[in-house]
N, C-alpha and C positions, 0 to 999 in steps of 0.2 A: 504494500499499500504506499503509494508516494504521491499523496497530495502536496502541491507547492504552488503558491500565486505566481510566481516568476514564469512557470512555465507556459500556460495560455496567453501570457503578454507576449512572452518571445514568438510564439506560435502566429499571434495575429499581427506583430509586427513584420515577420517573414512574408505574411499573404499579401499584406500592404505593398512592402519592397516590391513584389515579383509583380503585382498588380501595374507599379509604377514603370516596372522594365518593360513588360508587354507594351503598356500604352504608348510608351517612348519609341519601342522598337517599331510599333507600325505610324509612328508620327501622329499620332491622336493626343499628345501630350508635351509640352514643354516642362522640361525639367528647371526646379527653380532651387534656392539653397533651402529652404522650407522642406523640400520632400527629401533632399539629401540628409537632411537632420535625422530623419528614421534610421540611418543607417548607424547612427549611435548610440541609440536607445535600447537596443540590446545589451550593451556594456553596462549601461547605469544598473538594468534591472539584474544582471548576471553576476555584477560584483556583490550584491546585495545577498547575505547568507540567510537563506530561508530553511526552518527545521520542517522536515515533512511533517504531515498530520495525518494519524490515524482516527479513522473517522468512530465516532461512537457506535456501539452496538446495541440496539433496541432487545429489549426481552422478549420471549416468546410472545407473550401475552400483549405487550407492545405492537409488535410486528402485525400479529393477528386482528388487533381492534383497526390499525392503519390500512391495513389490507381490506377488511370488509369495507371501511368508508369509500375507498378509492372504487372498489369494483361496483357497489351500489351505486354511486356517481356514475362510473361508466357505461352502467346499463338503464339507468333513469333517462340519460341523452341519447342514446342510441334509440332508444324504444320512443323517446317521444319525437327526435327530429329525425330521424333515419340515418341511410349510410352514405356519407359523402362518397366514398369509393365506388359505390354503386349507383351514381347518378341522381341520389333519391333529393339531393341538394347539393348548393354550393358549399364549401368549407368553410367560408367566412360568414355562414349563416348557422352554423353547427354550434349549440352548446349554451348552457344556463349561465347567466352572471353568477360570480363568484363559485359556483358548484363547478365549473368545468376547471378553475384551477385544481381542485380534489382531483378530478378525472387524468391530470397529467402527472399525478405524484408517484406513480408505480416507481420511478426510477428511483427514488428514494429509498425503496425498499432494497434495491440493488445494492445500494452503499451501507446502508444501517442496518441489514439483518445479517444472523449468522449464518442462515440457511436461506435454501432455495433460491439464490443469485440468478442462476438461469434461469428459472421458471418466471422469476418476476420481470426480467429481461424479455423473454418470449412474449409474455402478456404485455409489457408496455410497448413492444415493437408492433405488436398485433393490432391493438387499439390505434397507435398511431398511424399507423397504414390505413383503416378503416375510415378516419377522418383526416387523410391527408397531411400530417403535422411532421413534416421533415427534421424541423428544428427539433422536435423531442425525441426523434429516433435517435438524433444525432447524440444528445446529451445521455439518453440512454445507456448508448452504447460507451461512452467516455467514463461513466459512471461505473459499468462493468469492468473496461480495461484499468482503470485507475484503483477500484476496489478489489480486484481480484486476490485471492488469497495465494493464488500459483503464481510464480515467479513468471512474467511474460515478458520475453527480450524486446529492446527498443525495436528491433526489426519486424518483429510479430503485429506489436501495436501500429505499426505505419502501415503494414499489408492490409490487414483488418479494415484501418480506417480508410484507405484507398478504396477497397472492394465496397466499404459502405458507402462512399462518397458516388462511387459510380451507381450503385442502386438507388442513391437519393437521386440521382439525374436522371436515372429510368423513371423514377414514381413522378419526378416534375413533368416528364414528355408525356406521362401517361395522365396527368393532371389537367393537362395544356387540350391532351385531347378531348376530354371530359367537358372542358370549358369553351371546345371550339375558338382556343387563342393559336394565332399563327405566329411560333416561337423561332424568328430568324433576325436576332439583333446584331449580328456579326457581318451579314453579308455586305460585301465591298468594302468593309474594312479592316477584318482580321482573317488572315489565311492561315491557317495551320493543317498539318496531316490528321484526317481522321477527325476533323473539328467536329462532325454532327454526333460522334458518339461520346462526346465529352464537353459539348458545347453549354451543357447546364453547371456543370463545374464552374468553368471559365466566367460564365455569368454570376456566380455564387461569389468568386472573386473581384470581378471588375463592379459588380451593382454596387455593393457600399461604398467602394472607394472613388466610385463617378457620383455619387451622389454627395461626396464629401469636398473634393478636389474641385478646383474653381477652373483652371484653363485646361480642361480637357476641349476635344476638338466639339465645337457647338451640334452639329448636326450628328455627331455620334452620339453625343452626350443625350440628347433628346429621344432619341430612338431607345437607349438604355432606360432613361427614366420612365418611358411608357411601359416598361414592364417592372420597373423596380423604383419606388419612390420613397424608401424610407431611408435615414440617416444612420449610422453607424453610433452607439453611444460614447463611442471616446470622442466624436466630434462633437459633444454639448458645449463647449467652451468656445467653440467658432462663431456661435451666436453673440458673443461677446466682444467679436473683432480681433480674436488672435488667431495665428495662421494653424493650419492643419497638426504641422510637424509639434507646436507647443501645447495643442488640445490635447495630444495624444499622450504628451507627457505628463501635463496636470491630471487628466482623468486618472489615468493608472498609478500615479504617486499618491493620489488620492485613495484608490482602492487600497493600495500597499500599507498605507497610513490604518486605514481600518482593518485590515488583515493584522497589522502589529498590536492596534489597541485592543481587538479581541483577544488576541493571543496571551497578550501581558497582563490585561486588566478583568477579563470573563474566562477565567480558566476552567470553571465549569462548564461553558457551553464551546470552547473552541474546537472540541470533536464533532459537533453539532454545527456549529456555524459556519465553520471555515470551509469544509468541503463543498457545500453547496455555494458559497460565495466563488470558490475556484470553478467550479463547474460553469456557474452561469457566467463568468467572465469572459469562457469562449465563446458564447453567444454574443458578447458585447461588439463584435466585427460586423454583425448583422443587422442589429437594431437594438431599441430601447428594453432593457430586460433586468437592471440591476434597479432602474428607477420605474417599477412597477407593480402592479397589484399582484401579480402570479408569484414572484419571487417574494415577497411579504406575507402572502399565504402559505409560503413552505414554511417560514419559520413559525406562524401561527400556529398552523397545525399540527407541526411537530413538537410547539410547547404545549399545545391541548392535549396530544400523548401522553406525553411525559407527566403532566400533571394529574389527569384524570386517573393514570394508573397508578400512582403515588398515591391519591385522595381513597380509591377504591381500597388497595392495599391495607391501609390505615384502619380503615372503616372495619375490615373484614377480621380485623387482628384485636379489635376492642371490642 
């Protein structure tokens, strides 16, 4: 088990640098000093020595209660709304307010349960497939790879992630077919071997970058924005007039401070809160997730599980 806040930050930084290089190579972006500064940021976060976090382990009773809540929520949504994968409705119209957050929490059992991690992962992926939620398929897999009790080599993790990304690309194409979307954002702009087989992967790298960087080719940028209109969360501070590189540094520095604060000042919860924070950090590359109700719901539901089981145990022993 190896949870470190520096890893998702370095992965995101690498994706940004890769996207900038691709856009620059096809004359779709003018390199500025602000973008070059992304190359320096890995050194800053690499030099900070983070201790790995071993996730908290729920008791059998706690795991069972959380599982029942999640499955009940999932079935209630599927019965009421139908299944987006079968074309019953658009995935954007699926889910009850608040309750939907609980439906997406099966991945937390992958991290925090002593047993049945593979079963929880399979159930989580199946539900996410039915509702076309690719982000949470990814977070479920990351939860499994990082919390596996068996030692998994870095090469194995990269291979599995690569295969999953290809699968998510296929799922994206399937969703576009269901919605009748003609997905050809790179025609006439980017020419790479066998691009139709991994265009969704490239899109998920360039989409957030295009929504953030200001001097991307206007025509290309408008086409990408017609498919992707959300900004990555690290671009939050660009709204206050700072550059992309500075916003990246400020945002992730704040996350690091939060991480260290929880580690130092709330030791009783570091093994609960920090694994969730670290996994959600991966998703900040795509959209706002830290500053969202679903992120808050994860902590509240876990606290409810821990508190309820503690009170119930005391009642039964009095």
